[in-house]
SETIGU-148075 format. One record per atom (N, C-alpha, C): residue number from 1; residue in three letters; atom name; y, z, x. Coordinates in nm, 2 decimals, decimal comma, always signed. Layout:
! residues N
<atom n="NUM" res="ALA" atom="CA" v="Y" w="Z" u="X"/>
...
! end
This chain:
! residues 72
<atom n="1" res="UNK" atom="N" v="+2,67" w="+1,89" u="-2,48"/>
<atom n="1" res="UNK" atom="CA" v="+2,55" w="+1,82" u="-2,46"/>
<atom n="1" res="UNK" atom="C" v="+2,53" w="+1,72" u="-2,56"/>
<atom n="2" res="UNK" atom="N" v="+2,51" w="+1,60" u="-2,53"/>
<atom n="2" res="UNK" atom="CA" v="+2,49" w="+1,49" u="-2,62"/>
<atom n="2" res="UNK" atom="C" v="+2,34" w="+1,46" u="-2,64"/>
<atom n="3" res="UNK" atom="N" v="+2,28" w="+1,48" u="-2,75"/>
<atom n="3" res="UNK" atom="CA" v="+2,14" w="+1,47" u="-2,78"/>
<atom n="3" res="UNK" atom="C" v="+2,12" w="+1,37" u="-2,90"/>
<atom n="4" res="UNK" atom="N" v="+2,16" w="+1,25" u="-2,89"/>
<atom n="4" res="UNK" atom="CA" v="+2,14" w="+1,16" u="-3,00"/>
<atom n="4" res="UNK" atom="C" v="+2,00" w="+1,10" u="-2,99"/>
<atom n="5" res="UNK" atom="N" v="+1,96" w="+1,04" u="-3,10"/>
<atom n="5" res="UNK" atom="CA" v="+1,82" w="+0,98" u="-3,11"/>
<atom n="5" res="UNK" atom="C" v="+1,80" w="+0,87" u="-3,01"/>
<atom n="6" res="UNK" atom="N" v="+1,90" w="+0,79" u="-2,98"/>
<atom n="6" res="UNK" atom="CA" v="+1,89" w="+0,68" u="-2,88"/>
<atom n="6" res="UNK" atom="C" v="+1,86" w="+0,73" u="-2,74"/>
<atom n="7" res="UNK" atom="N" v="+1,92" w="+0,84" u="-2,71"/>
<atom n="7" res="UNK" atom="CA" v="+1,90" w="+0,90" u="-2,57"/>
<atom n="7" res="UNK" atom="C" v="+1,75" w="+0,95" u="-2,57"/>
<atom n="8" res="UNK" atom="N" v="+1,71" w="+1,01" u="-2,67"/>
<atom n="8" res="UNK" atom="CA" v="+1,57" w="+1,06" u="-2,68"/>
<atom n="8" res="UNK" atom="C" v="+1,47" w="+0,95" u="-2,67"/>
<atom n="9" res="UNK" atom="N" v="+1,50" w="+0,84" u="-2,74"/>
<atom n="9" res="UNK" atom="CA" v="+1,41" w="+0,73" u="-2,74"/>
<atom n="9" res="UNK" atom="C" v="+1,40" w="+0,66" u="-2,60"/>
<atom n="10" res="UNK" atom="N" v="+1,52" w="+0,65" u="-2,54"/>
<atom n="10" res="UNK" atom="CA" v="+1,52" w="+0,59" u="-2,40"/>
<atom n="10" res="UNK" atom="C" v="+1,44" w="+0,68" u="-2,30"/>
<atom n="11" res="UNK" atom="N" v="+1,46" w="+0,81" u="-2,31"/>
<atom n="11" res="UNK" atom="CA" v="+1,39" w="+0,90" u="-2,22"/>
<atom n="11" res="UNK" atom="C" v="+1,24" w="+0,89" u="-2,25"/>
<atom n="12" res="UNK" atom="N" v="+1,20" w="+0,89" u="-2,38"/>
<atom n="12" res="UNK" atom="CA" v="+1,06" w="+0,87" u="-2,41"/>
<atom n="12" res="UNK" atom="C" v="+1,00" w="+0,74" u="-2,36"/>
<atom n="13" res="UNK" atom="N" v="+1,07" w="+0,63" u="-2,38"/>
<atom n="13" res="UNK" atom="CA" v="+1,02" w="+0,50" u="-2,33"/>
<atom n="13" res="UNK" atom="C" v="+1,00" w="+0,50" u="-2,18"/>
<atom n="14" res="UNK" atom="N" v="+1,10" w="+0,55" u="-2,11"/>
<atom n="14" res="UNK" atom="CA" v="+1,09" w="+0,56" u="-1,97"/>
<atom n="14" res="UNK" atom="C" v="+0,97" w="+0,65" u="-1,92"/>
<atom n="15" res="UNK" atom="N" v="+0,96" w="+0,76" u="-1,99"/>
<atom n="15" res="UNK" atom="CA" v="+0,85" w="+0,85" u="-1,95"/>
<atom n="15" res="UNK" atom="C" v="+0,71" w="+0,79" u="-1,98"/>
<atom n="16" res="UNK" atom="N" v="+0,70" w="+0,72" u="-2,09"/>
<atom n="16" res="UNK" atom="CA" v="+0,57" w="+0,65" u="-2,13"/>
<atom n="16" res="UNK" atom="C" v="+0,54" w="+0,55" u="-2,03"/>
<atom n="17" res="UNK" atom="N" v="+0,64" w="+0,47" u="-1,98"/>
<atom n="17" res="UNK" atom="CA" v="+0,62" w="+0,37" u="-1,88"/>
<atom n="17" res="UNK" atom="C" v="+0,57" w="+0,43" u="-1,75"/>
<atom n="18" res="UNK" atom="N" v="+0,64" w="+0,54" u="-1,70"/>
<atom n="18" res="UNK" atom="CA" v="+0,60" w="+0,60" u="-1,58"/>
<atom n="18" res="UNK" atom="C" v="+0,46" w="+0,66" u="-1,59"/>
<atom n="19" res="UNK" atom="N" v="+0,44" w="+0,74" u="-1,70"/>
<atom n="19" res="UNK" atom="CA" v="+0,31" w="+0,80" u="-1,73"/>
<atom n="19" res="UNK" atom="C" v="+0,20" w="+0,70" u="-1,74"/>
<atom n="20" res="UNK" atom="N" v="+0,22" w="+0,59" u="-1,81"/>
<atom n="20" res="UNK" atom="CA" v="+0,12" w="+0,48" u="-1,82"/>
<atom n="20" res="UNK" atom="C" v="+0,08" w="+0,43" u="-1,69"/>
<atom n="21" res="UNK" atom="N" v="+0,18" w="+0,40" u="-1,60"/>
<atom n="21" res="UNK" atom="CA" v="+0,14" w="+0,35" u="-1,47"/>
<atom n="21" res="UNK" atom="C" v="+0,06" w="+0,46" u="-1,39"/>
<atom n="22" res="UNK" atom="N" v="+0,09" w="+0,58" u="-1,40"/>
<atom n="22" res="UNK" atom="CA" v="+0,02" w="+0,69" u="-1,34"/>
<atom n="22" res="UNK" atom="C" v="-0,12" w="+0,69" u="-1,39"/>
<atom n="23" res="UNK" atom="N" v="-0,14" w="+0,68" u="-1,52"/>
<atom n="23" res="UNK" atom="CA" v="-0,27" w="+0,68" u="-1,58"/>
<atom n="23" res="UNK" atom="C" v="-0,36" w="+0,57" u="-1,54"/>
<atom n="24" res="UNK" atom="N" v="-0,30" w="+0,45" u="-1,53"/>
<atom n="24" res="UNK" atom="CA" v="-0,37" w="+0,33" u="-1,48"/>
<atom n="24" res="UNK" atom="C" v="-0,42" w="+0,36" u="-1,33"/>
<atom n="25" res="UNK" atom="N" v="-0,34" w="+0,42" u="-1,25"/>
<atom n="25" res="UNK" atom="CA" v="-0,38" w="+0,45" u="-1,11"/>
<atom n="25" res="UNK" atom="C" v="-0,48" w="+0,56" u="-1,11"/>
<atom n="26" res="UNK" atom="N" v="-0,47" w="+0,66" u="-1,19"/>
<atom n="26" res="UNK" atom="CA" v="-0,57" w="+0,77" u="-1,20"/>
<atom n="26" res="UNK" atom="C" v="-0,70" w="+0,71" u="-1,25"/>
<atom n="27" res="UNK" atom="N" v="-0,70" w="+0,63" u="-1,35"/>
<atom n="27" res="UNK" atom="CA" v="-0,82" w="+0,57" u="-1,40"/>
<atom n="27" res="UNK" atom="C" v="-0,90" w="+0,49" u="-1,29"/>
<atom n="28" res="UNK" atom="N" v="-0,82" w="+0,41" u="-1,21"/>
<atom n="28" res="UNK" atom="CA" v="-0,88" w="+0,33" u="-1,10"/>
<atom n="28" res="UNK" atom="C" v="-0,94" w="+0,43" u="-1,00"/>
<atom n="29" res="UNK" atom="N" v="-0,87" w="+0,53" u="-0,96"/>
<atom n="29" res="UNK" atom="CA" v="-0,92" w="+0,63" u="-0,86"/>
<atom n="29" res="UNK" atom="C" v="-1,04" w="+0,70" u="-0,91"/>
<atom n="30" res="UNK" atom="N" v="-1,05" w="+0,74" u="-1,04"/>
<atom n="30" res="UNK" atom="CA" v="-1,17" w="+0,80" u="-1,10"/>
<atom n="30" res="UNK" atom="C" v="-1,28" w="+0,71" u="-1,09"/>
<atom n="31" res="UNK" atom="N" v="-1,26" w="+0,58" u="-1,12"/>
<atom n="31" res="UNK" atom="CA" v="-1,37" w="+0,48" u="-1,12"/>
<atom n="31" res="UNK" atom="C" v="-1,42" w="+0,47" u="-0,97"/>
<atom n="32" res="UNK" atom="N" v="-1,33" w="+0,46" u="-0,88"/>
<atom n="32" res="UNK" atom="CA" v="-1,37" w="+0,45" u="-0,74"/>
<atom n="32" res="UNK" atom="C" v="-1,45" w="+0,57" u="-0,69"/>
<atom n="33" res="UNK" atom="N" v="-1,41" w="+0,69" u="-0,74"/>
<atom n="33" res="UNK" atom="CA" v="-1,48" w="+0,81" u="-0,70"/>
<atom n="33" res="UNK" atom="C" v="-1,62" w="+0,81" u="-0,76"/>
<atom n="34" res="UNK" atom="N" v="-1,63" w="+0,77" u="-0,89"/>
<atom n="34" res="UNK" atom="CA" v="-1,76" w="+0,77" u="-0,95"/>
<atom n="34" res="UNK" atom="C" v="-1,85" w="+0,67" u="-0,88"/>
<atom n="35" res="UNK" atom="N" v="-1,80" w="+0,55" u="-0,84"/>
<atom n="35" res="UNK" atom="CA" v="-1,89" w="+0,45" u="-0,78"/>
<atom n="35" res="UNK" atom="C" v="-1,93" w="+0,50" u="-0,64"/>
<atom n="36" res="UNK" atom="N" v="-1,84" w="+0,58" u="-0,57"/>
<atom n="36" res="UNK" atom="CA" v="-1,88" w="+0,62" u="-0,43"/>
<atom n="36" res="UNK" atom="C" v="-1,96" w="+0,74" u="-0,43"/>
<atom n="37" res="UNK" atom="N" v="-1,97" w="+0,82" u="-0,53"/>
<atom n="37" res="UNK" atom="CA" v="-2,04" w="+0,95" u="-0,53"/>
<atom n="37" res="UNK" atom="C" v="-2,17" w="+0,95" u="-0,61"/>
<atom n="38" res="UNK" atom="N" v="-2,18" w="+0,86" u="-0,71"/>
<atom n="38" res="UNK" atom="CA" v="-2,30" w="+0,84" u="-0,79"/>
<atom n="38" res="UNK" atom="C" v="-2,34" w="+0,97" u="-0,87"/>
<atom n="39" res="UNK" atom="N" v="-2,25" w="+1,06" u="-0,90"/>
<atom n="39" res="UNK" atom="CA" v="-2,29" w="+1,17" u="-0,98"/>
<atom n="39" res="UNK" atom="C" v="-2,30" w="+1,13" u="-1,12"/>
<atom n="40" res="UNK" atom="N" v="-2,38" w="+1,20" u="-1,20"/>
<atom n="40" res="UNK" atom="CA" v="-2,40" w="+1,16" u="-1,34"/>
<atom n="40" res="UNK" atom="C" v="-2,29" w="+1,21" u="-1,43"/>
<atom n="41" res="UNK" atom="N" v="-2,24" w="+1,32" u="-1,40"/>
<atom n="41" res="UNK" atom="CA" v="-2,14" w="+1,39" u="-1,49"/>
<atom n="41" res="UNK" atom="C" v="-2,02" w="+1,43" u="-1,40"/>
<atom n="42" res="UNK" atom="N" v="-1,90" w="+1,41" u="-1,45"/>
<atom n="42" res="UNK" atom="CA" v="-1,78" w="+1,46" u="-1,39"/>
<atom n="42" res="UNK" atom="C" v="-1,70" w="+1,54" u="-1,49"/>
<atom n="43" res="UNK" atom="N" v="-1,63" w="+1,64" u="-1,44"/>
<atom n="43" res="UNK" atom="CA" v="-1,54" w="+1,72" u="-1,52"/>
<atom n="43" res="UNK" atom="C" v="-1,40" w="+1,69" u="-1,46"/>
<atom n="44" res="UNK" atom="N" v="-1,31" w="+1,63" u="-1,55"/>
<atom n="44" res="UNK" atom="CA" v="-1,18" w="+1,59" u="-1,50"/>
<atom n="44" res="UNK" atom="C" v="-1,08" w="+1,67" u="-1,59"/>
<atom n="45" res="UNK" atom="N" v="-0,99" w="+1,74" u="-1,52"/>
<atom n="45" res="UNK" atom="CA" v="-0,89" w="+1,82" u="-1,59"/>
<atom n="45" res="UNK" atom="C" v="-0,75" w="+1,75" u="-1,56"/>
<atom n="46" res="UNK" atom="N" v="-0,68" w="+1,72" u="-1,67"/>
<atom n="46" res="UNK" atom="CA" v="-0,55" w="+1,66" u="-1,65"/>
<atom n="46" res="UNK" atom="C" v="-0,45" w="+1,73" u="-1,74"/>
<atom n="47" res="UNK" atom="N" v="-0,32" w="+1,71" u="-1,71"/>
<atom n="47" res="UNK" atom="CA" v="-0,22" w="+1,77" u="-1,79"/>
<atom n="47" res="UNK" atom="C" v="-0,20" w="+1,70" u="-1,93"/>
<atom n="48" res="UNK" atom="N" v="-0,13" w="+1,76" u="-2,01"/>
<atom n="48" res="UNK" atom="CA" v="-0,12" w="+1,72" u="-2,15"/>
<atom n="48" res="UNK" atom="C" v="-0,06" w="+1,58" u="-2,17"/>
<atom n="49" res="UNK" atom="N" v="+0,04" w="+1,54" u="-2,09"/>
<atom n="49" res="UNK" atom="CA" v="+0,09" w="+1,41" u="-2,11"/>
<atom n="49" res="UNK" atom="C" v="+0,00" w="+1,29" u="-2,08"/>
<atom n="50" res="UNK" atom="N" v="-0,10" w="+1,32" u="-1,99"/>
<atom n="50" res="UNK" atom="CA" v="-0,20" w="+1,22" u="-1,96"/>
<atom n="50" res="UNK" atom="C" v="-0,30" w="+1,20" u="-2,08"/>
<atom n="51" res="UNK" atom="N" v="-0,30" w="+1,29" u="-2,17"/>
<atom n="51" res="UNK" atom="CA" v="-0,39" w="+1,28" u="-2,29"/>
<atom n="51" res="UNK" atom="C" v="-0,31" w="+1,24" u="-2,41"/>
<atom n="52" res="UNK" atom="N" v="-0,18" w="+1,28" u="-2,42"/>
<atom n="52" res="UNK" atom="CA" v="-0,11" w="+1,26" u="-2,55"/>
<atom n="52" res="UNK" atom="C" v="-0,04" w="+1,12" u="-2,56"/>
<atom n="53" res="UNK" atom="N" v="+0,02" w="+1,07" u="-2,45"/>
<atom n="53" res="UNK" atom="CA" v="+0,09" w="+0,95" u="-2,45"/>
<atom n="53" res="UNK" atom="C" v="+0,01" w="+0,83" u="-2,41"/>
<atom n="54" res="UNK" atom="N" v="+0,02" w="+0,72" u="-2,48"/>
<atom n="54" res="UNK" atom="CA" v="-0,06" w="+0,60" u="-2,46"/>
<atom n="54" res="UNK" atom="C" v="+0,02" w="+0,51" u="-2,36"/>
<atom n="55" res="UNK" atom="N" v="-0,06" w="+0,45" u="-2,27"/>
<atom n="55" res="UNK" atom="CA" v="-0,20" w="+0,45" u="-2,26"/>
<atom n="55" res="UNK" atom="C" v="-0,25" w="+0,58" u="-2,19"/>
<atom n="56" res="UNK" atom="N" v="-0,33" w="+0,65" u="-2,27"/>
<atom n="56" res="UNK" atom="CA" v="-0,38" w="+0,78" u="-2,22"/>
<atom n="56" res="UNK" atom="C" v="-0,50" w="+0,76" u="-2,13"/>
<atom n="57" res="UNK" atom="N" v="-0,52" w="+0,86" u="-2,05"/>
<atom n="57" res="UNK" atom="CA" v="-0,64" w="+0,85" u="-1,96"/>
<atom n="57" res="UNK" atom="C" v="-0,77" w="+0,84" u="-2,03"/>
<atom n="58" res="UNK" atom="N" v="-0,79" w="+0,92" u="-2,14"/>
<atom n="58" res="UNK" atom="CA" v="-0,92" w="+0,91" u="-2,21"/>
<atom n="58" res="UNK" atom="C" v="-0,93" w="+0,77" u="-2,27"/>
<atom n="59" res="UNK" atom="N" v="-0,83" w="+0,72" u="-2,33"/>
<atom n="59" res="UNK" atom="CA" v="-0,83" w="+0,58" u="-2,39"/>
<atom n="59" res="UNK" atom="C" v="-0,87" w="+0,48" u="-2,28"/>
<atom n="60" res="UNK" atom="N" v="-0,81" w="+0,48" u="-2,17"/>
<atom n="60" res="UNK" atom="CA" v="-0,84" w="+0,39" u="-2,06"/>
<atom n="60" res="UNK" atom="C" v="-0,98" w="+0,40" u="-2,01"/>
<atom n="61" res="UNK" atom="N" v="-1,03" w="+0,52" u="-2,00"/>
<atom n="61" res="UNK" atom="CA" v="-1,17" w="+0,54" u="-1,96"/>
<atom n="61" res="UNK" atom="C" v="-1,27" w="+0,49" u="-2,07"/>
<atom n="62" res="UNK" atom="N" v="-1,24" w="+0,52" u="-2,19"/>
<atom n="62" res="UNK" atom="CA" v="-1,33" w="+0,48" u="-2,30"/>
<atom n="62" res="UNK" atom="C" v="-1,33" w="+0,32" u="-2,31"/>
<atom n="63" res="UNK" atom="N" v="-1,21" w="+0,26" u="-2,29"/>
<atom n="63" res="UNK" atom="CA" v="-1,21" w="+0,11" u="-2,29"/>
<atom n="63" res="UNK" atom="C" v="-1,29" w="+0,05" u="-2,18"/>
<atom n="64" res="UNK" atom="N" v="-1,32" w="+0,13" u="-2,07"/>
<atom n="64" res="UNK" atom="CA" v="-1,40" w="+0,08" u="-1,96"/>
<atom n="64" res="UNK" atom="C" v="-1,55" w="+0,11" u="-1,98"/>
<atom n="65" res="UNK" atom="N" v="-1,58" w="+0,18" u="-2,09"/>
<atom n="65" res="UNK" atom="CA" v="-1,72" w="+0,21" u="-2,13"/>
<atom n="65" res="UNK" atom="C" v="-1,77" w="+0,35" u="-2,09"/>
<atom n="66" res="UNK" atom="N" v="-1,68" w="+0,43" u="-2,04"/>
<atom n="66" res="UNK" atom="CA" v="-1,72" w="+0,56" u="-2,00"/>
<atom n="66" res="UNK" atom="C" v="-1,72" w="+0,66" u="-2,12"/>
<atom n="67" res="UNK" atom="N" v="-1,82" w="+0,74" u="-2,13"/>
<atom n="67" res="UNK" atom="CA" v="-1,82" w="+0,84" u="-2,23"/>
<atom n="67" res="UNK" atom="C" v="-1,71" w="+0,95" u="-2,20"/>
<atom n="68" res="UNK" atom="N" v="-1,63" w="+0,98" u="-2,30"/>
<atom n="68" res="UNK" atom="CA" v="-1,52" w="+1,08" u="-2,28"/>
<atom n="68" res="UNK" atom="C" v="-1,54" w="+1,19" u="-2,39"/>
<atom n="69" res="UNK" atom="N" v="-1,54" w="+1,31" u="-2,34"/>
<atom n="69" res="UNK" atom="CA" v="-1,55" w="+1,42" u="-2,44"/>
<atom n="69" res="UNK" atom="C" v="-1,43" w="+1,52" u="-2,41"/>
<atom n="70" res="UNK" atom="N" v="-1,36" w="+1,55" u="-2,52"/>
<atom n="70" res="UNK" atom="CA" v="-1,25" w="+1,64" u="-2,51"/>
<atom n="70" res="UNK" atom="C" v="-1,30" w="+1,78" u="-2,53"/>
<atom n="71" res="UNK" atom="N" v="-1,26" w="+1,87" u="-2,44"/>
<atom n="71" res="UNK" atom="CA" v="-1,30" w="+2,01" u="-2,45"/>
<atom n="71" res="UNK" atom="C" v="-1,18" w="+2,09" u="-2,48"/>
<atom n="72" res="UNK" atom="N" v="-1,17" w="+2,16" u="-2,59"/>
<atom n="72" res="UNK" atom="CA" v="-1,06" w="+2,24" u="-2,62"/>
<atom n="72" res="UNK" atom="C" v="-1,07" w="+2,38" u="-2,58"/>
! end
């Protein structure tokens, strides 16, 4: 098994790109849901990579002006 640092970096770059696109789509869908349902508070549960890798879902939502609270 060949596990050099370049392979790891390539995989990480590819995964960040895919995850970033997914987060952009998720952010858009959450915004559409909020606008269509008019609830005051939402609880959104996402997997770790949506929070850890940038652009993260919390960062995208904060940049749009939404209050985001992390619950551990």
